[in-house]
N, C-alpha and C positions, 0 to 999 in steps of 0.2 A: 504494500500500500504506500501511498505517497505521504509526504510530510504534512499535507493539509488534512483536515478531518474528513471522514467519509460517513455517509449514511447508506446503509446497505439493508435491503429488504429481501428476506428469503421466505417465499410463500409456496404453498402446495397442499395436497391432500394429506390425510392421516397416513402415518407410517411410510412416508415418501422419502425420508432422509433429510428433512428440513433442518432439524436440530443438529444432526451430524455435520451437515455442510456448513451451517453457521458456526459451529465449533471449530471446524477446519479453518474457515476464513478468519475467525478471531485469533486462533493460534498463530496465524501468519502475520498478524498486524504488527507484531513487535512491541506492542503496548501492554500495560498491565490490564489483564482481562478481569472484568467484574461481571459475573453472571447474575443477571437480574431475573429472579424467579417470580413469576406473577401468580403461580399456583399457591393455594393454601394447603399446607400439610394437614392431613387428617389421619391420625393413627388408627381410627376405627374403620377406615376404608382401606382394606388390605391391597386391593388392586391398584388404587391411586398411589398408595405409598410405594408399591413395587415400581411403578412408573418413575416416581421421583428418585428412588434409589438407583435405578438404571441410569438416569441422567447424571446423578452425582458420581457414580463410578467411572463414567466416561471422561469426566473433567479432570484436568491436571490439578495436582494438590496446591499449586501456587495461585490458582484462580480464587479470587474472593467471591463469595456468594452473598447476595442481598435478597431477602424475601420482601417483595413490594407488590402486594395484591391490589392496591388502590392508587396511591399517590405517585404514579409513575412520572408525571412531569417534574416534580421536585427532584426526584432521583436523577433524571436526565440533566436538569439545570445544574446540579451540584457536581457533576463530573468535570474532570480536568483534561487538559490536552493530552496528557500521558496515559489516559484511560481508554479502554475499548469496552464499551458496554455491550453485552450480549443479552438482549431482552427476549425471554422465552416464556410466555408467548403473548402476542397481542390478542389472540382469541380468548385466552383465559382472562386477561385483563378486562376485555370487553364484557365477558360473562360476569365478572366480579362487580361491574358497574351497571349491570342491566336494569336494576331497579330505579336508576335515575330517570327523572322526567325528561322529556324530549329537549326542553330548554337547558336543563343542567347538563345533559349528555353533550349537547352542541358546545357548551362552554368547556366541558372537560376535554372533548375532542380537539377543540381549537387550542387549548392550553398545551395539550400533548404535541400538536404540530408546531406551535411556537417554540416549545422547549427543544424540539429536534432542530429547528432552524437556527437556534442561538447557541447550542452547546459547542464547546471546543473539542469534545471527545469524538472518537469514532463510535458509531452506534450501529449495531447489527440487530435487526428485529426479525423474529420468527413469527409468521402469521399463517393461520390455517385458511385454506380455501373451502368455504362451506357451501358455496352456491353451485356446486357441480352436481348436486343431486336434485331430488324433488323439492318442491316448495313445502316447507314444514306445515303440518296440518294444524298447528296450534299457534296462538298469537306470540307467545314468548320466543318460540323458535324462529318465527319470521322476523321479529324485532332484532334478535341476535344476528341472524344472517344479514339483514339489511344494514345494521350498524357496522358490523365487522367489514362487510364488503365495501361500504363507503369509506371507512377509515383506511383500509388497505389502499384504495385508490388515491386517497390524499397523501399517504406516506410515499407511495410509489412516485407521485408527482414531484416530490422534493428529494427523492433518493438519488444518489450517484449511480448506484447499481441495483438492479432488481433481478433476483434469481427465482426461477421456478424449479422446485425439486419434485420430481415424480419418477416412480419406478427405479429409484436408486441413482438417478442422474440429476445433475444440476445444470439447468440451461440459463444462460445469461440473457434475459429478456431485453435488457438495455441495449445489447449489441444486435440481437436478432429481431426485435419487434419495433413497432411504431407506436409511440404514445398516443392515446386517445385525446381529443380536444375536450375542454370543458372543466378540467380540474387544474388549479394552479397553486 
């Protein structure tokens, strides 16, 4: 990576290799990696805890870990030039804030985008693509899918590089694709 800060988005479906690719990119940054976990540990949910443990085992011991389920913009703003934040994941963070009203969510979302624009740190964001399936049959599912999809588009509009991880491959969409108009 270059001497200037980078915003990198890694998106894709479940079990596609998103996190592993983001970890690879973070390790190559040459900066102090701070893994920002947006999930909330729950010792009573064995399957969820196993997922968290798998992620922890993959990370190098010198990476710092922060658990940030809600106040992601403050964490991004507090980072230094020598840091590489690896935020895993935007979908979980969106789910954690799903009970916000539309007005509060808009403010939260804009605060997150503003923090990304202003941080001196490298930031790598992992985001789930949820819109590749059927339209959810229940309102909360549709709200989550719509909020996450819109947020991913806003992040990709300001990202230096956007990767799509699928089938165990990472594709550089910034090099291969054409950005859609309308999001700035």
